[in-house]
KOLLOLUM-181254 format. One record per atom (N, C-alpha, C, CB): z, y, x. Coordinates in steps of 0.02 Angstrom, whole numbers, padded with zeros to 5 digits, always signed. Glycine has a CB too. Layout:
BEGIN
ZYX ...
END
This chain:
BEGIN
-03301-00071-02560 -03287-00113-02618 -03347-00159-02631 -03272-00071-02681 -03333-00223-02646 -03384-00271-02665 -03385-00277-02741 -03371-00341-02632 -03443-00268-02771 -03449-00272-02844 -03503-00322-02863 -03465-00203-02873 -03484-00370-02905 -03532-00416-02935 -03545-00391-03006 -03505-00490-02935 -03609-00382-03021 -03628-00356-03087 -03669-00407-03124 -03667-00289-03080 -03636-00444-03169 -03668-00497-03209 -03707-00546-03165 -03716-00466-03261 -03677-00564-03109 -03710-00611-03062 -03705-00682-03090 -03677-00607-02992 -03762-00717-03089 -03764-00787-03112 -03805-00827-03062 -03794-00792-03184 -03793-00892-03060 -03830-00937-03016 -03848-01000-03055 -03789-00953-02952 -03913-01012-03063 -03937-01072-03097 -03985-01110-03052 -03971-01054-03165 -03979-01175-03052 -04024-01218-03014 -04054-01268-03063 -03987-01255-02954 -04120-01263-03073 -04151-01305-03124 -04123-01287-03193 -04139-01379-03109 -04101-01336-03228 -04071-01322-03294 -03995-01319-03292 -04092-01375-03343 -03967-01318-03232 -03894-01320-03225 -03867-01252-03202 -03872-01375-03176 -03815-01229-03236 -03783-01165-03218 -03725-01179-03172 -03760-01127-03281 -03728-01152-03111 -03674-01159-03062 -03623-01103-03069 -03702-01161-02991 -03649-01041-03081 -03605-00983-03092 -03629-00948-03156 -03606-00934-03030 -03585-00944-03205 -03601-00907-03266 -03597-00832-03251 -03553-00928-03324 -03629-00790-03292 -03628-00718-03279 -03558-00692-03263 -03657-00680-03338 -03552-00662-03204 -03487-00642-03177 -03489-00569-03154 -03466-00688-03119 -03440-00531-03175 -03432-00462-03152 -03362-00454-03122 -03443-00410-03211 -03360-00433-03059 -03296-00424-03023 -03301-00363-02978 -03279-00488-02982 -03245-00329-02970 -03240-00276-02920 -03183-00295-02872 -03227-00206-02953 -03201-00308-02809 -03153-00328-02759 -03146-00272-02708 -03175-00394-02723 -03085-00247-02702 -03073-00187-02661 -03042-00206-02593 -03026-00139-02698 -03053-00164-02543 -03021-00175-02478 -02946-00161-02482 -03053-00131-02423 -02910-00186-02432 -02837-00176-02431 -02802-00227-02474 -02819-00105-02455 -02788-00284-02447 -02758-00339-02486 -02807-00394-02497 -02731-00313-02552 -02781-00454-02508 -02823-00513-02517 -02850-00517-02588 -02784-00577-02500 -02912-00542-02594 -02942-00560-02658 -02952-00635-02656 -03010-00522-02671 -02913-00671-02695 -02913-00744-02693 -02954-00773-02750 -02842-00771-02695 -02997-00821-02733 -03032-00862-02782 -02994-00927-02788 -03108-00873-02763 -02965-00940-02845 -02923-00999-02855 -02956-01045-02906 -02853-00980-02879 -02966-01108-02886 -02995-01157-02932 -02997-01225-02900 -03065-01136-02954 -03007-01276-02941 -03012-01344-02915 -03078-01353-02877 -03006-01395-02972 -03086-01410-02845 -03149-01427-02813 -03205-01425-02865 -03145-01496-02779 -03262-01397-02846 -03322-01390-02889 -03313-01338-02944 -03339-01457-02920 -03262-01295-02938 -03254-01242-02988 -03305-01186-02979 -03183-01214-02985 -03335-01181-02919 -03385-01129-02906 -03365-01080-02853 -03399-01093-02968 -03309-01091-02817 -03284-01043-02768 -03334-01032-02711 -03217-01066-02741 -03358-01087-02681 -03403-01081-02624 -03469-01050-02644 -03415-01150-02592 -03496-01069-02701 -03559-01040-02725 -03551-00965-02735 -03581-01074-02791 -03495-00944-02764 -03483-00873-02775 -03479-00836-02709 -03418-00863-02816 -03448-00866-02659 -03444-00835-02593 -03513-00830-02560 -03397-00874-02547 -03554-00881-02569 -03621-00880-02540 -03664-00825-02572 -03655-00948-02548 -03652-00813-02636 -03686-00758-02670 -03663-00691-02643 -03674-00762-02746 -03598-00685-02630 -03570-00623-02602 -03600-00609-02533 -03493-00628-02598 -03608-00662-02494 -03630-00654-02424 -03705-00643-02418 -03611-00714-02384 -03743-00664-02469 -03816-00661-02464 -03846-00725-02439 -03836-00605-02419 -03806-00778-02435 -03832-00844-02415 -03872-00875-02472 -03775-00890-02394 -03856-00858-02534 -03892-00881-02592 -03914-00820-02633 -03849-00929-02635 -03974-00822-02662 -03994-00767-02706 -03968-00781-02776 -04072-00759-02706 -03945-00729-02811 -03924-00739-02881 -03985-00750-02926 -03883-00679-02906 -03977-00790-02978 -04030-00799-03027 -04034-00738-03073 -04018-00862-03069 -03979-00702-03079 -03976-00641-03119 -03920-00598-03093 -03966-00658-03195 -03923-00533-03108 -03870-00488-03089 -03880-00457-03020 -03804-00523-03091 -03831-00417-02999 -03835-00380-02936 -03770-00386-02897 -03852-00307-02950 -03778-00382-02831 -03721-00380-02785 -03722-00311-02751 -03723-00438-02732 -03667-00274-02758 -03662-00208-02728 -03606-00208-02676 -03648-00153-02781 -03618-00173-02621 -03564-00165-02571 -03568-00095-02543 -03569-00218-02515 -03511-00062-02540 -03508+00005-02512 -03551+00054-02550 -03528+00004-02441 -03559+00044-02615 -03597+00091-02656 -03672+00081-02654 -03582+00159-02634 -03696+00025-02624 -03769+00014-02624 -03784-00058-02645 -03799+00028-02555 -03842-00066-02674 -03865-00131-02698 -03889-00172-02638 -03922-00124-02751 -03855-00229-02625 -03874-00271-02568 -03899-00339-02592 -03814-00281-02521 -03921-00342-02655 -03941-00406-02685 -03993-00442-02644 -03966-00396-02755 -04045-00406-02620 -04099-00440-02584 -04092-00436-02509 -04163-00410-02603 -04036-00410-02485 -04027-00402-02412 -04004-00468-02382 -03975-00345-02396 -04039-00496-02332 -04019-00560-02302 -03953-00553-02265 -04072-00586-02254 -03919-00610-02257 -03852-00610-02228 -03853-00582-02157 -03824-00681-02228 -03909-00591-02120 -03912-00567-02051 -03907-00491-02047 -03976-00591-02018 -03925-00458-02101 -03925-00384-02101 -03862-00356-02135 -03987-00358-02136 -03814-00399-02148 -03751-00377-02178 -03695-00386-02126 -03735-00416-02244 -03645-00343-02130 -03588-00348-02085 -03535-00393-02118 -03559-00277-02069 -03549-00459-02113 -03507-00509-02147 -03480-00558-02096 -03548-00546-02202 -03417-00577-02103 -03387-00631-02064 -03367-00687-02112 -03325-00605-02022 -03385-00748-02094 -03372-00804-02139 -03339-00862-02102 -03438-00828-02171 -03291-00893-02135 -03261-00955-02111 -03258-01003-02170 -03189-00943-02080 -03295-01057-02164 -03295-01107-02217 -03255-01168-02195 -03368-01127-02236 -03240-01211-02243 -03200-01271-02228 -03236-01314-02176 -03186-01312-02292 -03303-01317-02182 -03343-01352-02132 -03357-01301-02076 -03409-01382-02163 -03314-01301-02025 -03317-01250-01973 -03380-01257-01930 -03254-01254-01929 -03402-01200-01904 -03461-01197-01861 -03443-01158-01798 -03523-01165-01898 -03454-01189-01740 -03443-01156-01676 -03505-01165-01632 -03379-01183-01640 -03512-01121-01582 -03567-01130-01534 -03548-01184-01484 -03582-01063-01497 -03583-01241-01484 -03561-01299-01444 -03563-01287-01369 -03603-01358-01460 -03608-01243-01345 -03614-01232-01273 -03570-01176-01246 -03686-01217-01255 -03533-01143-01292 -03488-01089-01272 -03417-01117-01265 -03490-01031-01323 -03380-01087-01220 -03308-01102-01218 -03274-01072-01279 -03276-01075-01152 -03212-01090-01290 -03174-01061-01346 -03171-00986-01337 -03103-01091-01349 -03160-00963-01275 -03156-00891-01262 -03221-00857-01283 -03142-00878-01187 -03278-00885-01262 -03342-00853-01277 -03359-00859-01352 -03397-00884-01235 -03338-00911-01385 -03347-00916-01457 -03312-00859-01493 -03321-00984-01483 -03250-00847-01473 -03211-00794-01505 -03241-00725-01487 -03136-00797-01484 -03263-00719-01425 -03288-00654-01401 -03358-00638-01425 -03286-00653-01326 -03395-00688-01450 -03467-00679-01464 -03482-00620-01510 -03495-00741-01494 -03447-00609-01565 -03464-00550-01606 -03448-00484-01571 -03426-00553-01673 -03399-00485-01526 -03383-00424-01489 -03437-00410-01436 -03314-00430-01455 -03465-00464-01407 -03519-00456-01359 -03581-00426-01394 -03538-00524-01325 -03596-00453-01453 -03653-00428-01492 -03645-00354-01508 -03662-00469-01557 -03583-00334-01522 -03568-00264-01538 -03561-00221-01475 -03504-00259-01579 -03570-00252-01416 -03568-00217-01352 -03501-00181-01340 -03625-00165-01348 -03447-00217-01355 -03381-00190-01341 -03365-00194-01267 -03327-00228-01382 -03326-00147-01240 -03308-00150-01169 -03270-00214-01152 -03265-00089-01151 -03279-00237-01090 -03248-00301-01069 -03173-00300-01078 -03266-00315-00997 -03141-00244-01062 -03068-00240-01068 -03047-00249-01141 -03043-00172-01041 -03084-00219-01187 -03068-00227-01258 -03079-00299-01280 -03110-00180-01301 -03133-00330-01256 -03147-00400-01273 -03090-00445-01251 -03213-00424-01242 -03068-00436-01188 -03014-00478-01161 -02950-00468-01202 -03001-00462-01087 -02934-00406-01217 -02872-00392-01253 -02873-00422-01323 -02860-00317-01257 -02929-00413-01358 -02932-00438-01427 -02935-00514-01430 -02992-00409-01463 -02974-00544-01386 -02977-00618-01384 -02908-00646-01367 -03029-00642-01333 -02874-00615-01319 -02808-00640-01300 -02758-00636-01356 -02782-00601-01241 -02759-00581-01393 -02712-00572-01449 -02725-00622-01505 -02717-00500-01477 -02789-00631-01522 -02805-00676-01577 -02793-00749-01556 -02878-00666-01600 -02809-00765-01494 -02797-00834-01469 -02723-00850-01470 -02826-00842-01398 -02681-00802-01453 -02609-00813-01454 -02585-00824-01526 -02572-00754-01423 -02611-00784-01572 -02592-00791-01643 -02609-00860-01669 -02626-00738-01684 -02668-00886-01651 -02691-00950-01677 -02675-01008-01631 -02766-00947-01689 -02633-00996-01581 -02611-01048-01534 -02669-01082-01499 -02569-01100-01571 -02717-01040-01476 -02776-01066-01441 -02776-01049-01367 -02838-01039-01474 -02726-01013-01343 -02725-00990-01274 -02735-01047-01223 -02660-00955-01259 -02704-01106-01231 -02714-01159-01182 -02784-01189-01182 -02664-01214-01193 -02824-01173-01233 -02889-01206-01241 -02949-01159-01230 -02894-01237-01310 -02936-01099-01205 -02989-01049-01201 -03049-01070-01158 -02961-00985-01175 -03038-01113-01108 -03093-01133-01064 -03128-01197-01089 -03067-01143-00993 -03104-01226-01141 -03134-01288-01166 -03195-01275-01210 -03082-01330-01204 -03238-01326-01216 -03294-01325-01263 -03270-01353-01330 -03355-01365-01236 -03303-01335-01385 -03283-01361-01451 -03279-01437-01455 -03331-01337-01503 -03323-01472-01420 -03323-01546-01422 -03259-01575-01392 -03383-01573-01386 -03224-01535-01352 -03162-01559-01320 -03100-01543-01362 -03155-01527-01251 -03110-01516-01422 -03055-01495-01465 -03046-01543-01524 -03066-01425-01491 -02986-01543-01552 -02974-01579-01614 -03006-01540-01672 -02897-01589-01627 -03009-01571-01730 -03037-01537-01788 -03000-01474-01806 -03038-01583-01847 -02933-01477-01803 -02893-01418-01818 -02904-01362-01768 -02820-01437-01820 -02912-01380-01703 -02923-01329-01652 -02992-01297-01660 -02917-01360-01582 -03041-01337-01681 -03108-01309-01693 -03106-01261-01753 -03158-01365-01706 -03068-01279-01804 -03063-01235-01862 -03029-01169-01843 -03023-01270-01919 -02979-01174-01801 -02945-01113-01778 -02991-01069-01737 -02883-01131-01738 -03036-01101-01698 -03084-01062-01659 -03132-01024-01704 -03123-01109-01612 -03156-01057-01757 -03201-01024-01804 -03165-00967-01840 -03227-01074-01856 -03102-00977-01857 -03063-00925-01889 -03052-00866-01841 -02995-00953-01914 -03038-00882-01778 -03026-00829-01728 -03089-00786-01718 -03005-00860-01660 -03147-00818-01718 -03209-00780-01710 -03220-00731-01768 -03269-00827-01704 -03204-00754-01829 -03210-00710-01887 -03161-00652-01884 -03200-00750-01952 -03101-00666-01859 -03050-00613-01854 -03068-00562-01800 -02982-00643-01839 -03103-00585-01749 -03121-00540-01694 -03175-00490-01715 -03145-00580-01634 -03217-00510-01762 -03272-00467-01784 -03246-00413-01832 -03327-00509-01818 -03265-00352-01821 -03247-00297-01866 -03296-00296-01925 -03248-00229-01829 -03290-00345-01968 -03336-00351-02024 -03311-00311-02084 -03346-00425-02044 -03359-00287-02124 -03341-00251-02185 -03319-00300-02239 -03399-00210-02210 -03348-00360-02237 -03332-00412-02287 -03313-00476-02250 -03392-00425-02335 -03254-00503-02263 -03230-00564-02231 -03221-00616-02285 -03163-00553-02192 -03256-00672-02279 -03254-00726-02328 -03221-00788-02296 -03326-00744-02353 -03166-00809-02325 -03128-00866-02298 -03125-00920-02351 -03055-00843-02276 -03163-00973-02340 -03168-01027-02390 -03124-01086-02368 -03241-01050-02398 -03063-01088-02394 -03014-01140-02377 -03008-01147-02300 -03033-01208-02409 -02997-01093-02264 -02999-01095-02191 -02941-01133-02159 -03001-01026-02163 -02887-01145-02197 -02828-01178-02168 -02824-01251-02187 -02765-01143-02191 -02875-01276-02221 -02871-01344-02249 -02864-01398-02196 -02933-01358-02290 -02893-01387-02136 -02891-01439-02084 -02835-01429-02033 -02957-01441-02049 -02790-01383-02047 -02736-01369-02000 -02674-01409-02018 -02720-01295-01998 -02631-01420-01968 -02568-01455-01982 -02522-01410-02023 -02534-01478-01917 -02472-01441-02054 -02430-01406-02103 -02396-01344-02074 -02377-01454-02129 -02365-01351-02016 -02327-01295-01988 -02372-01235-01972 -02290-01317-01925 -02430-01248-01941 -02475-01194-01925 -02504-01162-01988 -02533-01219-01880 -02517-01204-02038 -02544-01177-02101 -02494-01130-02134 -02561-01235-02149 -02430-01149-02133 -02378-01108-02163 -02371-01041-02126 -02311-01145-02164 -02373-01044-02059 -02364-00981-02021 -02424-00935-02031 -02355-00997-01947 -02484-00963-02035 -02544-00921-02044 -02548-00892-02114 -02607-00962-02029 -02523-00928-02163 -02521-00900-02231 -02481-00836-02233 -02492-00951-02280 -02428-00833-02194 -02387-00773-02190 -02420-00719-02148 -02318-00790-02163 -02454-00740-02095 -02480-00693-02046 -02546-00661-02068 -02489-00727-01980 -02589-00698-02103 -02656-00673-02120 -02654-00607-02159 -02693-00725-02160 -02613-00601-02212 -02612-00536-02247 -02592-00478-02202 -02565-00539-02305 -02546-00490-02155 -02525-00436-02109 -02582-00419-02061 -02463-00457-02070 -02621-00470-02042 -02675-00460-01995 -02729-00414-02023 -02706-00527-01975 -02741-00419-02089 -02793-00378-02120 -02765-00316-02155 -02831-00420-02171 -02699-00307-02152 -02668-00252-02191 -02695-00184-02172 -02593-00253-02179 -02712-00172-02109 -02733-00106-02087 -02808-00103-02071 -02693-00085-02026 -02844-00153-02095 -02917-00153-02084 -02952-00129-02148 -02942-00224-02065 -03003-00088-02139 -03042-00064-02195 -03097-00114-02211 -03071+00006-02181 -03078-00173-02233 -03127-00224-02251 -03105-00258-02316 -03135-00276-02194 -03152-00289-02348 -03137-00328-02409 -03130-00401-02389 -03193-00318-02463 -03073-00431-02405 -03060-00501-02387 -03060-00543-02450 -02992-00507-02349 -03100-00596-02449 -03103-00643-02505 -03083-00712-02478 -03175-00645-02537 -03035-00743-02511 -03005-00805-02487 -03008-00857-02543 -02930-00794-02463 -03038-00914-02530 -03043-00966-02580 -02992-01021-02567 -03114-00996-02582 -02961-01046-02619 -02911-01099-02612 -02907-01140-02676 -02842-01070-02594 -02884-01202-02668 -02870-01244-02726 -02796-01243-02743 -02894-01316-02713 -02755-01209-02702 -02683-01214-02708 -02653-01151-02741 -02651-01224-02640 -02624-01158-02801 -02592-01101-02834 -02538-01067-02792 -02563-01123-02900 -02498-01107-02756 -02445-01079-02715 -02473-01035-02660 -02404-01135-02685 -02530-01054-02632 -02561-01014-02580 -02584-00947-02607 -02620-01052-02548 -02612-00947-02667 -02634-00884-02698 -02575-00837-02708 -02669-00898-02765 -02518-00864-02728 -02459-00822-02738 -02432-00796-02672 -02404-00861-02774 -02433-00837-02620 -02407-00816-02555 -02450-00761-02525 -02404-00875-02507 -02516-00764-02536 -02560-00714-02507 -02556-00647-02543 -02632-00739-02508 -02534-00649-02606 -02527-00587-02644 -02594-00558-02662 -02486-00536-02605 -02598-00492-02666 -02662-00460-02683 -02683-00476-02754 -02716-00481-02635 -02747-00490-02763 -02775-00505-02829 -02803-00576-02829 -02831-00454-02847 -02802-00608-02887 -02827-00676-02893 -02877-00680-02951 -02770-00725-02904 -02933-00714-02938 -02980-00732-02991 -02976-00807-03000 -03054-00709-02973 -02961-00830-03060 -02958-00902-03074 -03027-00925-03097 -02903-00918-03127 -03049-00981-03069 -03116-01007-03086 -03110-01076-03117 -03160-01010-03023 -03153-01089-03166 -03156-01155-03197 -03228-01168-03219 -03107-01160-03258 -03258-01220-03190 -03327-01240-03207 -03376-01181-03204 -03328-01270-03277 -03371-01143-03150 -03419-01089-03139 -03405-01025-03177 -03484-01112-03157 -03348-01019-03209 -03330-00959-03245 -03266-00929-03215 -03321-00974-03320 -03265-00863-03210 -03203-00828-03193 -03164-00819-03258 -03216-00759-03157 -03107-00853-03264 -03069-00850-03327 -03023-00791-03331 -03030-00914-03336 -03000-00765-03272 -02956-00707-03271 -02955-00678-03202 -02884-00726-03295 -02945-00612-03197 -02940-00579-03132 -02889-00522-03138 -03009-00552-03109 -02845-00518-03088 -02795-00465-03087 -02746-00476-03031 -02759-00462-03154 -02693-00434-03026 -02641-00446-02976 -02615-00517-02980 -02583-00395-02985 -02608-00550-02923 -02592-00622-02922 -02531-00640-02963 -02581-00645-02850 -02477-00600-02955 -02416-00615-02993 -02426-00608-03068 -02360-00569-02971 -02465-00559-03089 -02476-00549-03160 -02517-00605-03191 -02511-00482-03173 -02569-00628-03155 -02610-00683-03180 -02568-00746-03186 -02670-00696-03133 -02522-00756-03138 -02479-00815-03140 -02430-00811-03199 -02441-00823-03075 -02398-00753-03207 -02346-00747-03258 -02374-00739-03328 -02301-00688-03242 -02433-00710-03334 -02461-00697-03400 -02534-00720-03403 -02457-00622-03418 -02546-00786-03398 -02614-00811-03403 -02642-00796-03473 -02618-00887-03388 -02706-00778-03476 -02736-00759-03539 -02753-00818-03584 -02796-00719-03527 -02757-00878-03555 -02774-00937-03596 -02747-00999-03560 -02851-00942-03608 -02752-01055-03594 -02725-01117-03567 -02763-01140-03505 -02726-01172-03621 -02829-01127-03504 -02869-01147-03446 -02844-01112-03383 -02943-01130-03457 -02833-01046-03387 -02807-01009-03330 -02738-01035-03310 -02803-00934-03347 -02696-01048-03359 -02629-01073-03344 -02632-01140-03307 -02588-01081-03408 -02680-01182-03326 -02687-01247-03293 -02713-01239-03222 -02735-01292-03332 -02760-01193-03211 -02786-01180-03144 -02730-01154-03099 -02843-01129-03146 -02685-01113-03127 -02634-01079-03088 -02566-01113-03093 -02628-01006-03110 -02564-01178-03096 -02500-01214-03101 -02502-01276-03057 -02486-01234-03174 -02452-01283-03015 -02443-01342-02974 -02368-01351-02962 -02481-01336-02906 -02338-01406-02988 -02367-01461-03026 -02401-01437-03090 -02313-01512-03042 -02444-01480-03120 -02481-01460-03179 -02435-01436-03236 -02525-01517-03204 -02458-01387-03273 -02420-01361-03329 -02417-01414-03385 -02450-01295-03356 -02361-01417-03419 -02356-01461-03477 -02383-01423-03538 -02282-01484-03489 -02427-01455-03576 -02454-01425-03637 -02441-01472-03695 -02530-01409-03630 -02409-01448-03748 -02391-01491-03804 -02399-01453-03870 -02319-01517-03796 -02413-01489-03922 -02416-01459-03989 -02344-01454-04017 -02461-01502-04037 -02327-01394-04040 -02262-01382-04069 -02270-01350-04137 -02218-01338-04022 -02217-01353-04176 -02217-01321-04242 -02162-01269-04245 -02208-01374-04298 -02179-01210-04269 -02128-01159-04282 -02115-01157-04357 -02151-01089-04255 -02053-01166-04374 -02033-01163-04444 -01966-01126-04448 -02026-01236-04475 -01968-01069-04482 -01907-01028-04486 -01890-01003-04417 -01849-01068-04515 -01830-01016-04395 -01808-00991-04331 -01807-01043-04277 -01740-00962-04337 -01844-01100-04286 -01841-01153-04236 -01911-01175-04215 -01801-01213-04263 -01914-01200-04153 -01975-01230-04126 -01962-01305-04120 -01994-01199-04056 -02007-01346-04148 -01997-01418-04146 -02053-01451-04106 -01995-01448-04218 -02032-01489-04055 -02079-01525-04012 -02093-01595-04040 -02053-01530-03941 -02040-01628-04060 -02047-01695-04088 -01986-01708-04132 -02053-01749-04031 -01985-01766-04163 -01927-01784-04204 -01865-01785-04160 -01938-01852-04239 -01818-01743-04175 -01755-01742-04138 -01754-01694-04079 -01740-01810-04114 -01811-01663-04063 -01813-01616-04007 -01837-01548-04033 -01861-01641-03950 -01790-01502-04039 -01807-01434-04062 -01758-01385-04031 -01805-01430-04140 -01774-01320-04036 -01730-01268-04008 -01743-01203-04044 -01742-01261-03931 -01697-01156-04039 -01705-01091-04074 -01765-01053-04045 -01641-01049-04068 -01803-01020-04089 -01858-00977-04068 -01828-00912-04040 -01907-00962-04127 -01839-00900-03975 -01811-00841-03942 -01866-00801-03909 -01757-00862-03890 -01850-00738-03892 -01899-00695-03858 -01961-00685-03900 -01917-00724-03790 -02019-00692-03867 -02083-00680-03902 -02096-00731-03957 -02140-00681-03851 -02064-00790-03950 -02076-00843-04000 -02048-00823-04069 -02045-00908-03978 -02000-00777-04069 -01970-00757-04133 -02021-00724-04179 -01913-00709-04120 -02069-00688-04150 -02116-00649-04191 -02176-00691-04215 -02142-00590-04152 -02180-00753-04193 -02236-00795-04214 -02229-00813-04288 -02241-00858-04171 -02286-00814-04323 -02286-00840-04392 -02275-00915-04391 -02353-00822-04428 -02247-00942-04444 -02237-01014-04448 -02305-01049-04443 -02202-01033-04514 -02306-01106-04409 -02367-01145-04402 -02367-01187-04339 -02427-01098-04401 -02426-01215-04324 -02435-01259-04266 -02462-01218-04207 -02482-01318-04282 -02435-01232-04147 -02455-01197-04087 -02459-01245-04028 -02407-01138-04072 -02498-01224-03976 -02496-01259-03912 -02448-01221-03867 -02567-01264-03880 -02397-01256-03843 -02347-01226-03800 -02359-01248-03728 -02275-01245-03823 -02363-01200-03682 -02369-01216-03611 -02302-01207-03577 -02422-01172-03578 -02281-01256-03539 -02216-01254-03506 -02224-01277-03434 -02164-01297-03543 -02213-01232-03386 -02218-01252-03316 -02156-01292-03296 -02226-01190-03271 -02166-01345-03255 -02109-01385-03232 -02053-01345-03199 -02133-01437-03184 -02072-01291-03163 -02021-01251-03129 -01975-01215-03178 -02053-01200-03084 -01996-01210-03241 -01955-01176-03291 -01909-01224-03328 -02000-01139-03340 -01912-01287-03310 -01865-01336-03340 -01805-01341-03294 -01900-01406-03350 -01747-01323-03319 -01686-01321-03279 -01633-01366-03309 -01659-01248-03273 -01608-01416-03272 -01555-01458-03299 -01492-01417-03314 -01538-01514-03250 -01459-01433-03368 -01398-01399-03388 -01338-01447-03383 -01404-01372-03461 -01284-01422-03353 -01224-01463-03349 -01188-01466-03416 -01176-01436-03295 -01199-01414-03457 -01169-01411-03523 -01222-01431-03575 -01141-01340-03539 -01214-01489-03605 -01264-01515-03652 -01274-01468-03711 -01243-01583-03677 -01223-01428-03729 -01229-01384-03786 -01275-01324-03771 -01160-01359-03807 -01286-01309-03707 -01323-01249-03689 -01399-01260-03687 -01300-01224-03622 -01421-01322-03689 -01492-01335-03681 -01520-01377-03737 -01505-01370-03616 -01574-01411-03722 -01608-01454-03770 -01599-01526-03748 -01685-01436-03776 -01571-01568-03791 -01559-01637-03773 -01623-01678-03785 -01499-01667-03814 -01646-01711-03733 -01709-01750-03738 -01695-01821-03715 -01765-01718-03694 -01709-01869-03758 -01706-01939-03739 -01777-01963-03726 -01671-01983-03795 -01788-01987-03664 -01856-02004-03645 -01855-02062-03595 -01892-01942-03614 -01916-02088-03582 -01924-02142-03534 -01954-02113-03470 -01970-02198-03564 -01919-02122-03414 -01945-02098-03349 -01998-02147-03325 -01887-02091-03297 -02058-02120-03310 -02114-02162-03287 -02115-02167-03211 -02180-02134-03312 -02105-02111-03178 -02107-02110-03105 -02071-02048-03080 -02180-02113-03078 -02040-02053-03022 -02009-01995-02990 -02038-01989-02920 -01930-02002-02987 -02069-01930-02905 -02099-01918-02840 -02054-01871-02800 -02171-01887-02848 -02032-01894-02743 -01988-01854-02700 -02031-01824-02644 -01930-01896-02670 -02030-01757-02639 -02067-01723-02586 -02023-01669-02556 -02134-01693-02613 -01987-01687-02505 -01943-01639-02471 -01889-01613-02517 -01984-01581-02446 -01888-01548-02528 -01834-01517-02566 -01844-01523-02641 -01828-01444-02547 -01901-01550-02663 -01915-01555-02735 -01928-01627-02755 -01975-01512-02754 -01912-01641-02818 -01932-01704-02848 -01969-01688-02913 -01869-01749-02862 -02026-01722-02923 -02064-01714-02984 -02055-01777-03026 -02140-01701-02969 -02028-01767-03086 -02012-01824-03130 -02061-01825-03188 -01939-01820-03155 -02096-01881-03196 -02141-01890-03252 -02105-01932-03305 -02208-01925-03230 -02104-01907-03367 -02073-01946-03420 -02113-01943-03484 -02002-01921-03432 -02100-01990-03526 -02138-01998-03589 -02092-01984-03648 -02169-02069-03594 -02117-01944-03695 -02079-01926-03755 -02124-01933-03815 -02050-01854-03749 -02113-01984-03855 -02154-01995-03916 -02228-01993-03901 -02137-01944-03969 -02250-02027-03848 -02321-02030-03832 -02346-01973-03791 -02359-02034-03893 -02305-01921-03780 -02325-01863-03740 -02297-01871-03670 -02301-01797-03772 -02340-01866-03618 -02318-01869-03549 -02306-01800-03522 -02369-01907-03506 
END
């Protein structure tokens, strides 16, 4: 288990990571979800020992590893900016951690072959990294991390440079690949959908703070605050001021609906209502829903979905 105990990171007068306490367990993915510059990479570097914390402790396997350099930890890392050995073939890049661990040649061949097939690298095993595309180089870096029997695996947006089809297949395959390994896997992403697909646990980050941590589905369905809901929503969540009066919720003049479910128990007053676009469902029967007259600003068509932006009394 990886445990962060009030870990913080400050550079000069600027705080990059506010005091953070997390317990990340093996068996299942631990996802760091946040926008660019939310602090995901810095937090991973603290976990790995690439950066020293300004305060707090990092524990792994029941011992304090705060001052232990990364070279003395059993860590595998894949960052968005991939790193490969330029003078090694793809085969030797993938095999390098197994060579260091002095694994038998037969085991090296078998494991490299299996991982290369999974990542569609088999035709490129004799090539050097300079002879590969960016996506192929990223896959090579990912394959090397998978080949190493590391106690801690850190994956910082590892699929970002891959084409759509390969990215989708690996999102499904990665959890299965680590399912029977006794290691702690931490995966950073900016995509809420990816965090849900990977399952496990998710920590939402915003401006260097972990706003919530728990089973991925629970964090998505029951965000503790509006910040977490915004981090974990794509398309962005709609947030609007509403008024509860008696048994009705009013959004604007002429747009209201009965207070149902948990909204029934709210005291009368003003509230911020969060509504995810996926929860808006067109009704064929006008009597069954809420009638809204609005101005459509733009409609974005993306495959099987369309995202419609509209304006209602100044609210987009």
